[in-house]
N, C-alpha and C positions, 0 to 999 in steps of 0.2 A: 153843843160847839165841839166837844171835847172827841165823839164820837166819830165826824167830818176830819179831824189833824187826821185821827186811828186812821181813817181809813186813805184817805191823800197818802201818814206813810209809806200803808205796804203800796200801794200803788208807786210810791217813786223808788222806796226796795224791791218792788218784784220786775220794775222795767233795770232797776241795777244789777239784778242778778240776769236776767233775758240778757243785756251788754257787755257780761262777763264769761254767759254761755256762749254769745257771737265771737267772744273773745278766742278764747279758748280753742273753738273750732278752726277760726285765721289767720289763729301768731304764728313766726315764720319759727320763732323761739322756744325751745322749751324754757328758759328765762319766764319769757312771757308767757304762760302758761302757766310754771308754777306762782306765779303774780297775782296771775286771772283770780285760780283757783282759791288763794290764799283768804280775795277781795271778796269772793264768790261764798267764804266759810260766813264770813264777819256780817257781810246783808246777812245769808242764814240763822245766822244769831239774832241781828235786827230783829228779822218777822219772826222770831220765837218769842222774843218779848215783847213786842207788839202784840201777839196773838195771844198771851198769856195779859197783859192789859188791858184788850177788850174782853177780854173773856174771868177773869177778876181771878185768875189760880195760883198759885207760886208754882207748879209745876212746870210749864215752860221755864222760865227763870232758872232752875234747876237744872235742867236739860241744856240749855243756850249752855251754862256753863262746866258741860261736861265735854259738846261739840264744843268749844275754844279751846278749853286744853288737847281735844283731840286735833283739832285744826293746826294748831302751835308743834305738837311737836310730832303727826305729820309732813309740813313745809319743814320741819328741821332737818329732820330724818332726811327728805329729799335733795334740800341743800348739801348737804353731809357728802348724799349720790355722788350728785352731777359735782362738787369738789373732786372727795375724793375714790368712790369709781364702790365703796364700800360700807353698811350703813353699821355694822359692831365690827369689831377690832378684835 
């Protein structure tokens, strides 16, 4: 039963990533694209965790943590660039 739930979750998060990609392509403003990229990072983290659950290994949980840290830092850096025009003072 858990196998069907994992496959359903794979399909849902895969669809969510495709919708975020569509939003990145068709967005009008830069802020909307940044928000779609951040949501795409969150969906990628969820897919990595699901893949780790399906294989039964902890390596994918560690890689999900690294991607989460990089996604947060990149979102903050891009928001700072949008507000101030530079990242490093």
